[in-house]
N, C-alpha and C positions, 0 to 999 in steps of 0.2 A: 515380466509380471508386474501388475499394478499392486503396489504395497498398500496394506490397510493398517489401521492403528493396532490391530491385533498381532501383526507379524513384524513390527518394527524392531523388537528385541529378539531377533532370531539368531543372534550370535555372529552374524556375518560382518566381516570387517571390510568396509568400503574404502578404497584407496584411489579411485579414479571417478570423480564426481563432476557432472555437468549441471549447472544451475541455469534454469530458464526463467527465473523470476528475480528482478532487480533487488527488491527488498530482502529477499531470502539470500541472495548472493552476499549482500552486506552483512547479514546475520552469520553466514558461514565464515566470513572473515573475522567477525567479532569472536567467534568460537575458536579461532586459531587453526583453521583448516586450510592453510596456505598451500601445503604440498598436495593435499587430497583433491582440491578443486582444480580441474584442468580445462574447463570450458565454461563460458558465460555468453550472454547475449550482448548485442550492441547497445542495449539500454541499461546494462549493468554498470552504471557510471561510478558507483561507490563500491569499494575504495578506488581511488584514482590509480594506484599502483597495479591493481588487478586489471583495470580497464585498459591500461597500457600494455600489460604483459601477458594476460591470459588469452587463449584462443577464443575467438568469437564465432558463434554458430548461427548467426542470423538474428532476426528480431523475435519478439515474444510470440507474434502471430504468424511469422513466416520462417520457421526453423529450417536451417539447411541440414537435411538428413545426412548428406554425404560428409559434411564436416564433422557431424557427431560420430558417424561410423569410423572416420579416420582417427578419432581419439580413443576408440575402444573403451568407453566408460563402463563402470560396473554399477553406477547409480545415476539416475537422472531425476532432478527435483523440479517439479512443475506446479502450476496452480490452475484450478478449475476455471477461473475467470480470465486469467491472463494468457493462457495457452489454449490451443485448439484440441478438442477432445479426440478428433480423428487422428491427429499426429501423435498424440500421447498413446493411443491404443496401438498404433503401428509400432512405435518404439518399444512398447511393453512386450511385443512379440520376441524381442531380442534381449532387452535390458530390464533391470529392475527400475521401475518408475514410481516415484512417490508424488501424488497429486494432492496438494493442500486445498482447503476451502475455508477462507477466512472472511467472515462478514462482520466481525465485531471484536472488541478488546479481549473477551474471554476466549474466542477462537484463536486469536493471536498468541495468547499466553500458552494455550494448549499446543499450538503449532511449535512454539519455541522449545517446549519441553519434549515434544515428540521428535523434533530434529536432534535434540541432545541424545536421545535414545538411539536414534538411527545412525549417528556419527560417532558414538562413543564419547560424547561431551556432556554427559548427564549433569554433572555438578555445575559446570560453567553455565549451561542453559538454565538450570534451576535458579541459580543466583541472579541471572539476568531477568528472568520472569518475575521473581519476587521483587526486584528493584522497580521494575515497570509497574507492577501491581500496586506497590506502596505509593509510588509517585502519583498514579491516577486516583488512588483513594484520597490522597491529600487534596488533589484538585476538586474531587467530588465534595469533600467536606467544606471546602472554602467557597465553592461557587454554585453548587446545585440548588441551594435554597433561593438564590437570587433569580429574578425574572430573566428569561432568555430573550435574546434579540432575534426576532423573526428574520430569517436569512435564506438566501438562495446561493448554492455553491455551483458555479459554472465550471464545466470541464471541457466545453467545446464551443467554438465560434463558427457561425455560418454553416449549418444552423446552430442556434444556441441549444446546448444540452446541459442538463444539471444532474446532480446526484439525487437519486431517489431514496426511499426509506429502507430498502433492503441492501444497503451498501455499507462498506467499512467506513466510508467518509461520513455517512449519516450517524454512525455510532460515535465518531470522534467529535462531531459538531457540538454536542452539549458540554463537553469538557473545555471547549473554547468559549462557552457562554452563549451558544447559538441554538436556535430552534429551526429545524429544516421546514420551510413552508411547502416543500414538495415531498414530504415524508409519506404521503398516501400513494405516491407513484412508485413503480418498480424500476430497478436498475438505473439507467441513465436516459431519461425521456427527453425528447425534443420539446422545447417550449418557446413561447413568444414573449416579448416584452409586455404585451397587453395582459398576459396572465400574471406577470409580476405585479402590475398595477392593481389588479383585482384582489390580490392576496395580502394586501397590507404589509408588504415587505419593507423592512427598514434598512437592510444591508445586503449588498451583493458582493460575493467573494469571487474573484477571478483567479483561478488556479494557474500555477506555473506549468502544470502538466495534466493530462497528456497534450492539451493545446497550450502553447506558451504565450499566455496573455501578457501584454505589455502595457506601458503607460498610455499608448495611443488608443488601445481598446478601452481602457478605463475612462478616458476623456470622451470617447464616442458614446459609451453607454450612459455616462453621467449627463451628457447633453440631452439624451432621449428620456432620461428618468431623473430630472433635477431634484426631486424630493427624496431620493433614496441615496444613501451613502454607498460608494463603490470602493472596494479595497482589493489590491493585489495580495495574494497569499502564496506561501510556499506549499505546493501540492504534496511534496514528500512528507511534510509533517502531518497531513491529513490522510494520506493513503498508503504510506509504507508501513507494513505491519511486522517488521523485525526489530533489530536493535535500535533503529532510528526512533522508536517510540520513547527511548530515554530522552532524546532531544525534544520530542514533541511536548513533553510535560512542561518544560520551561517556555517553549514557544507559545503554548496555549495560555499559560499564565501571563506572559508579556502581552499577548494579543488582547486578553481581557482587560488588563490594566490600560492599554491603549484605548479600547472602546469606552471604558468607564471614565476616562479622563476628558472626554469630549463633552 
């Protein structure tokens, strides 16, 4: 069964959970569900102790159904963007499946509280959500009145792909003092460096994920676009929508201080 927001508090106690979403796996750990979580993906790298010890059930887009069946879970946690709809519907024929849809900070806060209801960690989830909300409000007060830096957030190389306006990354960018120059585009469009030149971009961000941009890529793009600053950034801070948001607050503040000091 696909669980909805309306039936999260159905009184059912889940004790065998498989998480198919890296950021939500980390959130489950934060909420203290070490015994309950029995399976994760190969991309669930946080926390390291779970990455080493929990059973892996494939990648986010290529789930190994047989591995999941062998675990006999009573709950599978997935995400609309990160996992394949067809696979989740197939799994829902046998197991309870909760599919999240997170496109901004408010969605993330709601997801955290909903996960608390689903797993019996209501108080812990509520405290976490309130901490994150307060931290981002402080960022908003300090920085939203200032002029944002026109920026492009690269998520892929060859071809170049960027974050569009209907993504979680786009919602995070203003908190780092940035204005997404591709906000009018949907999802993760393919773009050219010529488009960057035409849009009066001042800053290019090269994310550490899903494509692992390195120093050599920064140098290559900088040579092609000498008038635009290029920076490597931690993709987890811009795209993980669980407990890592607590760390994103300080990261965004430090990032803005760095940009303002130039």
